[in-house]
C-alpha positions as CSV (number, residue, x, y, z in Angstrom):
1,X,-11.2,28.2,1.4
2,X,-13.7,27.8,-1.4
3,X,-12.5,24.6,-3.2
4,X,-12.0,21.0,-2.6
5,X,-9.0,20.6,-0.4
6,X,-7.2,17.6,-1.9
7,X,-3.5,18.4,-1.7
8,X,-1.7,19.1,-4.8
9,X,2.0,18.2,-5.3
10,X,2.7,21.9,-5.6
11,X,1.3,22.8,-2.3
12,X,3.2,20.1,-0.5
13,X,6.4,20.7,-2.3
14,X,6.3,24.4,-1.5
15,X,5.7,23.7,2.2
16,X,8.6,23.5,4.6
17,X,9.1,19.8,5.4
18,X,10.1,18.9,8.8
19,X,11.4,15.6,7.4
20,X,14.5,17.5,6.4
21,X,15.7,17.6,10.0
22,X,18.4,15.4,11.3
23,X,17.5,11.9,12.4
24,X,17.2,11.1,16.0
25,X,18.3,7.9,17.6
26,X,15.0,6.8,19.2
27,X,11.4,8.0,19.4
28,X,10.5,10.1,22.4
29,X,9.0,8.3,25.4
30,X,6.1,10.7,25.7
31,X,2.7,9.9,24.3
32,X,1.7,11.5,20.9
33,X,-0.1,14.7,21.1
34,X,-3.3,13.2,19.8
35,X,-3.3,10.1,22.0
36,X,-6.2,11.3,24.1
37,X,-8.1,13.3,21.5
38,X,-11.3,11.3,22.0
39,X,-11.5,12.1,25.7
40,X,-10.6,15.8,25.1
41,X,-13.2,16.2,22.3
42,X,-16.1,15.3,24.6
43,X,-17.7,13.2,21.8
44,X,-19.9,10.3,22.8
45,X,-19.1,6.9,21.4
46,X,-22.2,5.3,19.9
47,X,-20.9,2.4,18.0
48,X,-17.8,0.3,17.2
49,X,-16.7,-0.5,13.7
50,X,-17.8,-4.0,12.8
51,X,-14.6,-5.5,11.4
52,X,-15.0,-8.0,8.6
53,X,-12.6,-10.8,7.7
54,X,-11.3,-11.6,4.3
55,X,-13.9,-14.4,4.1
56,X,-16.7,-11.9,4.7
57,X,-15.5,-9.3,2.1
58,X,-16.5,-10.3,-1.4
59,X,-13.8,-8.2,-3.2
60,X,-11.6,-5.2,-2.7
61,X,-8.4,-3.6,-4.0
62,X,-6.6,-3.8,-0.6
63,X,-3.6,-6.1,-0.4
64,X,-0.8,-7.1,1.9
65,X,2.7,-8.4,1.3
66,X,3.9,-11.9,2.1
67,X,7.2,-11.7,0.3
68,X,10.7,-13.1,1.2
69,X,9.5,-16.7,1.3
70,X,12.5,-17.4,-0.9
71,X,14.8,-16.4,2.0
72,X,12.7,-17.9,4.8
73,X,12.5,-14.6,6.6
74,X,9.3,-15.5,8.4
75,X,7.1,-18.5,9.1
76,X,4.0,-18.1,7.0
77,X,2.0,-20.7,9.0
78,X,2.1,-18.3,12.0
79,X,0.3,-15.6,10.0
80,X,-2.6,-17.2,8.3
81,X,-5.2,-16.6,11.1
82,X,-4.1,-12.9,11.2
83,X,-4.3,-12.8,7.4
84,X,-7.9,-13.8,7.4
85,X,-8.8,-11.4,10.2
86,X,-7.0,-8.5,8.5
87,X,-9.6,-8.3,5.7
88,X,-7.2,-7.6,2.8
89,X,-8.1,-9.6,-0.3
90,X,-4.8,-9.8,-2.1
91,X,-1.4,-11.2,-1.0
92,X,1.9,-10.9,-2.9
93,X,4.1,-14.0,-2.8
94,X,7.7,-14.4,-4.0
95,X,8.2,-17.7,-5.8
96,X,11.9,-18.3,-4.9
97,X,13.6,-20.1,-7.9
98,X,16.6,-21.0,-5.7
99,X,14.3,-22.6,-3.2
100,X,12.2,-24.5,-5.8
101,X,15.1,-25.9,-7.8
102,X,18.1,-27.1,-5.8
103,X,19.0,-29.8,-8.3
104,X,19.2,-28.9,-12.0
105,X,15.9,-29.6,-13.7
106,X,14.1,-30.9,-10.6
107,X,11.4,-28.7,-9.1
108,X,10.0,-29.0,-5.6
109,X,6.9,-26.8,-5.2
110,X,5.7,-28.4,-2.0
111,X,6.4,-25.4,0.2
112,X,4.9,-22.9,-2.3
113,X,1.8,-25.1,-2.7
114,X,1.3,-25.0,1.0
115,X,1.5,-21.2,1.1
116,X,-0.7,-20.6,-2.0
117,X,-3.4,-23.0,-0.7
118,X,-3.4,-21.6,2.8
119,X,-3.7,-18.0,1.4
120,X,-6.7,-19.0,-0.8
121,X,-8.2,-20.9,2.2
122,X,-7.9,-17.6,4.2
123,X,-10.2,-15.9,1.7
124,X,-7.3,-14.0,0.0
125,X,-6.2,-13.9,-3.6
126,X,-2.5,-14.7,-4.1
127,X,-0.4,-13.0,-6.8
128,X,3.2,-13.8,-7.7
129,X,6.4,-11.9,-7.7
130,X,8.7,-13.9,-9.9
131,X,12.2,-12.8,-9.3
132,X,15.8,-13.5,-8.4
133,X,18.2,-16.1,-9.7
134,X,19.5,-19.5,-8.8
135,X,23.0,-20.2,-7.6
136,X,23.0,-23.4,-9.8
137,X,23.2,-21.1,-12.8
138,X,24.7,-18.0,-11.2
139,X,27.8,-19.5,-9.4
140,X,29.1,-16.0,-8.6
141,X,26.1,-15.3,-6.4
142,X,27.3,-14.3,-2.9
143,X,24.5,-16.2,-1.3
144,X,22.2,-19.1,-1.9
145,X,19.0,-17.1,-2.6
146,X,20.7,-15.3,-5.5
147,X,18.9,-12.0,-4.9
148,X,19.4,-9.8,-7.9
149,X,21.1,-12.4,-10.0
150,X,19.4,-11.7,-13.4
151,X,19.3,-14.7,-15.7
152,X,20.1,-12.5,-18.7
153,X,23.7,-12.4,-17.6
154,X,24.1,-16.1,-17.1
155,X,24.4,-17.0,-20.7
156,X,22.1,-19.2,-22.8
157,X,22.2,-21.9,-20.1
158,X,20.9,-19.5,-17.5
159,X,18.2,-18.0,-19.7
160,X,16.9,-21.5,-20.7
161,X,16.8,-22.6,-17.1
162,X,14.9,-19.5,-16.1
163,X,12.3,-20.1,-18.9
164,X,11.9,-23.8,-17.9
165,X,11.3,-22.8,-14.3
166,X,8.6,-20.2,-15.4
167,X,6.9,-22.8,-17.6
168,X,6.8,-25.2,-14.7
169,X,5.4,-22.5,-12.4
170,X,2.8,-21.5,-15.0
171,X,1.6,-25.1,-15.5
172,X,1.4,-25.7,-11.8
173,X,-0.4,-22.5,-10.7
174,X,-2.5,-21.6,-13.8
175,X,-5.7,-22.4,-11.9
176,X,-4.7,-20.6,-8.7
177,X,-2.6,-17.5,-9.6
178,X,-3.6,-15.0,-12.3
179,X,-1.2,-12.1,-11.8
180,X,2.5,-12.4,-12.2
181,X,5.0,-9.6,-11.5
182,X,8.3,-9.9,-13.2
183,X,11.3,-9.2,-10.9
184,X,11.4,-6.8,-8.0
185,X,12.4,-3.2,-8.3
186,X,14.7,-3.7,-11.3
187,X,15.6,0.0,-11.5
188,X,17.8,-0.1,-8.3
189,X,21.1,-1.9,-8.0
190,X,20.4,-3.8,-4.8
191,X,17.8,-5.9,-6.6
192,X,19.1,-6.0,-10.2
193,X,22.7,-7.2,-10.2
194,X,25.9,-6.6,-8.3
195,X,28.0,-6.2,-11.5
196,X,25.5,-5.1,-14.2
197,X,23.7,-1.7,-14.2
198,X,20.0,-1.8,-14.6
199,X,18.4,-0.3,-17.7
200,X,14.9,0.0,-19.0
201,X,16.0,-1.8,-22.2
202,X,17.5,-4.8,-20.3
203,X,14.4,-5.0,-18.0
204,X,12.1,-4.9,-21.0
205,X,14.1,-7.8,-22.5
206,X,13.7,-9.8,-19.2
207,X,9.9,-9.1,-19.1
208,X,9.5,-10.2,-22.7
209,X,11.4,-13.5,-22.1
210,X,9.6,-14.1,-18.9
211,X,6.1,-13.3,-20.1
212,X,6.4,-15.6,-23.1
213,X,7.6,-18.5,-20.9
214,X,4.8,-18.1,-18.4
215,X,2.1,-17.8,-21.1
216,X,3.3,-21.0,-22.8
217,X,1.7,-23.0,-20.0
218,X,-0.6,-20.2,-18.5
219,X,-2.0,-18.4,-21.6
220,X,-4.4,-16.2,-19.4
221,X,-1.6,-15.0,-17.1
222,X,-1.7,-11.2,-16.4
223,X,1.8,-9.9,-16.4
224,X,3.0,-7.0,-14.3
225,X,6.1,-4.9,-14.6
226,X,7.3,-3.0,-11.6
227,X,9.5,-0.1,-10.4
228,X,11.0,1.1,-7.2
229,X,9.4,4.4,-6.6
230,X,7.4,5.9,-9.4
231,X,9.6,7.5,-12.0
232,X,7.4,8.3,-15.1
233,X,10.5,8.7,-17.3
234,X,11.8,5.2,-16.4
235,X,8.4,3.7,-17.1
236,X,8.2,5.5,-20.4
237,X,11.6,4.1,-21.5
238,X,10.5,0.6,-20.6
239,X,7.5,0.9,-22.8
240,X,9.5,2.5,-25.6
241,X,11.8,-0.5,-25.4
242,X,8.9,-2.7,-26.4
243,X,7.5,-3.9,-23.1
244,X,3.9,-2.8,-23.6
245,X,2.5,-5.7,-25.6
246,X,3.8,-8.2,-23.0
247,X,2.2,-6.7,-19.9
248,X,-1.2,-6.0,-18.4
249,X,-0.2,-4.1,-15.3
250,X,2.5,-1.7,-14.1
251,X,3.2,-1.9,-10.4
252,X,4.7,1.2,-8.6
253,X,6.4,0.9,-5.3
254,X,5.9,4.5,-3.9
255,X,8.3,4.6,-1.0
256,X,9.6,8.1,-0.1
257,X,12.1,9.5,2.3
258,X,9.5,11.6,4.1
259,X,6.7,10.1,6.1
260,X,4.2,12.0,4.0
261,X,2.3,9.7,1.7
262,X,0.7,12.6,-0.2
263,X,3.9,14.3,-1.2
264,X,4.0,14.7,-5.0
265,X,1.7,11.7,-5.3
266,X,-1.3,13.1,-7.3
267,X,0.9,14.8,-9.9
268,X,3.2,11.8,-10.4
269,X,0.4,9.3,-10.7
270,X,-1.2,11.7,-13.3
271,X,2.1,11.7,-15.3
272,X,2.4,7.9,-15.2
273,X,-1.2,7.5,-16.4
274,X,-0.4,9.9,-19.2
275,X,2.5,7.8,-20.3
276,X,0.4,4.6,-20.1
277,X,-2.5,6.2,-22.1
278,X,0.0,7.2,-24.8
279,X,2.2,4.1,-25.1
280,X,0.2,1.2,-23.5
281,X,-3.5,2.2,-22.9
282,X,-4.4,-1.4,-22.0
283,X,-2.1,-1.4,-19.0
284,X,-3.6,-0.9,-15.6
285,X,-1.8,0.8,-12.7
286,X,-1.1,-0.9,-9.4
287,X,0.4,0.2,-6.1
288,X,2.2,-3.0,-5.4
289,X,4.5,-2.3,-2.5
290,X,4.9,0.4,0.2
291,X,5.5,0.6,3.9
292,X,6.6,2.4,7.0
293,X,8.4,1.2,10.1
294,X,7.1,1.3,13.7
295,X,10.5,2.3,15.1
296,X,13.5,4.4,14.1
297,X,16.4,2.0,14.8
298,X,17.3,-1.7,14.4
299,X,16.1,-2.3,10.9
300,X,17.3,-1.9,7.3
301,X,15.3,1.2,6.3
302,X,17.9,3.7,7.3
303,X,17.5,5.6,4.1
304,X,14.3,7.1,5.3
305,X,14.3,10.3,7.2
306,X,13.2,8.8,10.5
307,X,13.3,10.4,13.9
308,X,9.9,9.6,15.6
309,X,8.4,6.5,14.2
310,X,6.4,4.4,16.6
311,X,3.4,2.1,16.4
312,X,0.9,4.9,16.4
313,X,2.7,6.9,13.8
314,X,3.0,3.8,11.6
315,X,-0.7,3.3,11.9
316,X,-1.4,6.9,10.8
317,X,0.8,6.4,7.8
318,X,-0.9,3.2,6.8
319,X,-4.4,4.7,6.9
320,X,-3.3,7.7,4.8
321,X,-1.3,5.6,2.2
322,X,-4.0,3.0,1.5
323,X,-6.9,5.5,1.5
324,X,-5.1,7.8,-0.8
325,X,-4.4,4.9,-3.2
326,X,-8.0,4.0,-3.3
327,X,-9.1,7.6,-3.7
328,X,-6.7,7.9,-6.6
329,X,-8.5,4.9,-8.1
330,X,-5.5,2.6,-8.4
331,X,-6.4,-0.9,-9.2
332,X,-4.5,-2.3,-6.2
333,X,-3.4,-0.7,-2.9
334,X,-0.8,-3.0,-1.3
335,X,1.1,-2.8,2.0
336,X,4.5,-4.3,2.6
337,X,4.6,-6.4,4.9
338,X,2.2,-8.6,6.8
339,X,4.9,-9.2,9.5
340,X,8.4,-8.0,10.4
341,X,11.1,-10.1,8.6
342,X,13.3,-11.3,11.3
343,X,13.6,-15.1,11.2
344,X,16.6,-15.1,8.8
345,X,19.2,-12.6,7.6
346,X,18.1,-10.0,5.1
347,X,20.4,-9.9,2.0
348,X,20.3,-8.0,-1.3
349,X,22.2,-8.4,-4.5
350,X,25.7,-7.6,-3.1
351,X,25.3,-10.3,-0.5
352,X,25.7,-8.0,2.4
353,X,23.8,-9.0,5.5
354,X,21.6,-6.2,6.6
355,X,19.4,-5.5,9.7
356,X,15.8,-6.9,9.6
357,X,13.0,-5.4,7.6
358,X,10.6,-4.0,10.3
359,X,7.7,-2.7,8.3
360,X,5.2,-5.4,9.4
361,X,1.7,-5.1,10.6
362,X,2.6,-8.0,13.0
363,X,5.6,-8.0,15.3
364,X,8.4,-10.3,14.1
365,X,9.1,-13.6,15.9
366,X,6.1,-13.2,18.2
367,X,3.5,-12.7,15.5
368,X,1.2,-10.3,17.4
369,X,-0.6,-7.4,15.9
370,X,0.7,-3.8,16.0
371,X,-1.6,-0.8,16.0
372,X,-1.2,-0.6,12.3
373,X,-2.9,-3.9,11.9
374,X,-6.1,-2.5,13.4
375,X,-5.8,0.5,11.1
376,X,-5.5,-1.7,8.1
377,X,-8.4,-3.8,9.3
378,X,-10.6,-0.6,9.3
379,X,-9.5,0.4,5.9
380,X,-10.1,-3.1,4.5
381,X,-13.6,-3.2,6.1
382,X,-14.7,0.2,5.0
383,X,-13.1,0.6,1.6
384,X,-13.9,-2.7,-0.1
385,X,-15.4,-2.7,-3.6
386,X,-18.8,-1.6,-2.2
387,X,-17.1,1.8,-1.6
388,X,-16.2,4.0,-4.5
389,X,-14.2,7.3,-4.8
390,X,-16.3,10.3,-5.3
391,X,-14.5,13.3,-7.0
392,X,-17.5,15.6,-7.2
393,X,-17.8,17.4,-3.8
394,X,-16.9,20.5,-1.9
395,X,-15.2,20.6,1.5
396,X,-13.6,23.4,3.5
397,X,-11.9,23.0,6.8
398,X,-11.8,26.2,8.8
399,X,-10.7,26.8,12.4
400,X,-13.5,26.8,14.9
401,X,-13.8,30.0,16.9
402,X,-10.7,30.5,19.0
403,X,-8.8,27.6,17.5
404,X,-5.6,27.2,15.4
405,X,-5.6,26.9,11.6
406,X,-5.2,23.2,10.4
407,X,-1.9,22.5,8.8
408,X,-2.0,21.3,5.2
409,X,-5.7,20.2,5.2
410,X,-6.6,17.4,3.0
411,X,-10.0,15.7,2.2
412,X,-11.2,12.7,0.3
413,X,-14.8,11.6,-0.4
414,X,-16.0,8.1,-0.9
415,X,-19.5,6.6,-1.3
416,X,-20.6,3.5,0.7
417,X,-24.1,2.1,0.4
418,X,-25.1,5.4,-1.2
419,X,-23.9,7.3,1.8
420,X,-21.0,9.9,1.6
421,X,-17.9,9.0,3.6
422,X,-15.7,12.0,4.1
423,X,-12.1,11.7,5.2
424,X,-10.4,14.8,6.5
425,X,-7.1,15.4,8.2
426,X,-3.8,17.4,8.3
427,X,-1.3,16.0,5.8
428,X,1.8,16.7,7.8
429,X,4.7,14.4,8.5
430,X,3.3,11.7,10.8
431,X,6.5,11.9,12.9
432,X,5.7,15.5,14.0
433,X,2.8,14.3,16.2
434,X,0.9,17.4,15.1
435,X,-1.5,18.4,17.9
436,X,-5.2,18.1,17.2
437,X,-7.0,21.2,16.1
438,X,-10.7,22.0,16.2
439,X,-12.4,22.8,13.0
440,X,-15.7,23.5,11.3
441,X,-16.3,21.2,8.3
442,X,-18.3,22.7,5.5
443,X,-19.3,19.9,3.2
444,X,-21.6,19.4,0.2
445,X,-22.1,16.6,-2.4
446,X,-24.6,15.3,-4.9
447,X,-27.8,13.9,-3.5
448,X,-30.9,14.8,-1.5
449,X,-30.1,15.9,2.0
450,X,-33.2,14.1,3.3
451,X,-31.7,10.7,2.4
452,X,-28.1,11.4,3.3
453,X,-26.3,11.4,6.7
454,X,-29.5,11.0,8.7
455,X,-27.4,9.8,11.7
456,X,-23.9,11.2,11.1
457,X,-21.0,9.6,13.0
458,X,-17.3,10.3,13.3
459,X,-15.2,7.2,12.8
460,X,-11.7,6.7,14.0
461,X,-10.0,4.0,11.9
462,X,-7.3,3.4,14.4
463,X,-9.4,2.9,17.5
464,X,-12.3,1.5,15.4
465,X,-14.8,3.6,17.4
466,X,-17.6,5.7,16.1
467,X,-18.9,8.9,17.8
468,X,-22.2,10.8,17.6
469,X,-22.1,14.2,15.8
470,X,-24.6,16.4,17.3
471,X,-23.5,19.9,16.4
472,X,-24.6,19.7,12.8
473,X,-26.3,22.3,10.5
474,X,-27.8,21.0,7.2
475,X,-29.7,22.4,4.3
476,X,-30.7,21.4,0.7
477,X,-30.0,23.3,-2.5
478,X,-33.0,22.0,-4.5
479,X,-32.1,23.4,-8.0
480,X,-28.8,21.5,-8.0
481,X,-29.9,18.4,-6.0
482,X,-27.0,18.9,-3.6
483,X,-26.9,18.5,0.1
484,X,-25.0,20.9,2.4
485,X,-23.7,20.3,6.0
486,X,-21.7,22.2,8.5
487,X,-20.1,20.0,11.2
488,X,-19.0,22.3,14.0
489,X,-16.3,22.0,16.5
490,X,-14.9,18.6,15.4
491,X,-11.3,17.4,15.9
492,X,-8.9,17.4,13.0
493,X,-5.8,15.1,13.4
494,X,-2.8,14.1,11.3
495,X,-4.7,11.0,10.0
496,X,-8.1,10.7,8.5
497,X,-11.3,10.7,10.6
498,X,-14.3,9.7,8.7
499,X,-17.7,11.4,8.6
500,X,-20.5,9.1,7.4
501,X,-23.8,7.7,8.3
502,X,-24.1,5.2,11.1
503,X,-25.6,2.6,8.8
504,X,-22.6,2.7,6.5
505,X,-20.4,1.2,9.1
506,X,-22.7,-1.5,10.3
């Protein structure tokens, strides 16, 4: 292997995907194959990752979801301490028109004030998702939250009421909330309308109406459009329908049916960016919602190909998803959700009551951290705005003598405090519990070898431990000012381990 090993969409698409197998009812009781990799590797722990809270991190692009406040599906006051300790710097909140206006023309923002102020006090920047209707103006709504009841279809009275609500929101939160996402996943029926088919033209119309109303009282508001998934053609049609002048951001929600965050991702993001450059070059790209469950049953996400999701596999997915977003240089990398949504029924546009949403970093009802919470902490600590993606590098993963070939090897390079931070792993389905393999890592990047990786360590973002790397060969290529290393006999898992200097994690 003589090239950088970042996975292309072609290589993943061509590979046989174990996600195509039939779903199993429950995860196996046995431990994952990599559960004891640290003991088996013989590496000596020399440090622990010093986790930083949101108040200690100045800025980053890492965010977490705090949606479904409109439906009271969790108690936000039970999450604030966890939110601070998580280290994410952004939180997405749903404004809940039906909860704010229960009497025509009278707004009660008390509950939303409490959440917004608490999030800010936690050291986190709130941004709004403005979506869903109001039964006062959508009498046919099957439930009080009016999920998916688009004001466009409620006549002039409904549209004017929607505009009035947005103007009131803009006036109240203009000094606290800068980013406003219009609607949620308008390209799928469960969030658009039970009787009207979604279309880019109709969504563009809703965005224009909404953006103008918000900016009447909040002129500096940054407006985001969004999409379920990441279909470049649908985004292109929205912009062709005249959306571009009204938005500053486009938020993709890259869920997929396979528990492989990398699948087709680089190529699709490139296509979306091409569309934006051509039709709306001022619009920035966000990853505004994504998630993976910690179990296979008992929740609403049955559309995914799930057979072996557990807390550890969820944690692996989280690390891969958020790190990949940041390596792809998206302006936001957001996880859905801070906690499982279990305190109230989950309903969509058709009014059908569905099982809970179990994608949380915290356990629902008891509000205790899952393993994915620790994984997210590590990513938030290490990949804040002091850390940048570095595309110019070389890395090859080859099997150590007598060991198996790594499956679908992937690497990503970041710089933190001037030091390289190399992430490497096997980009297979996290549900496969791929056994660890032992590899030699050949790595080079720009910079003088004498000043880089003086005390190399191997960091595990899930356990938050750092291990000494003693079997290292290094040299310098003086003409090209590049540093070369070979790290011999190191474990390679199905989630990123990080090679960096000890001072970069302290």
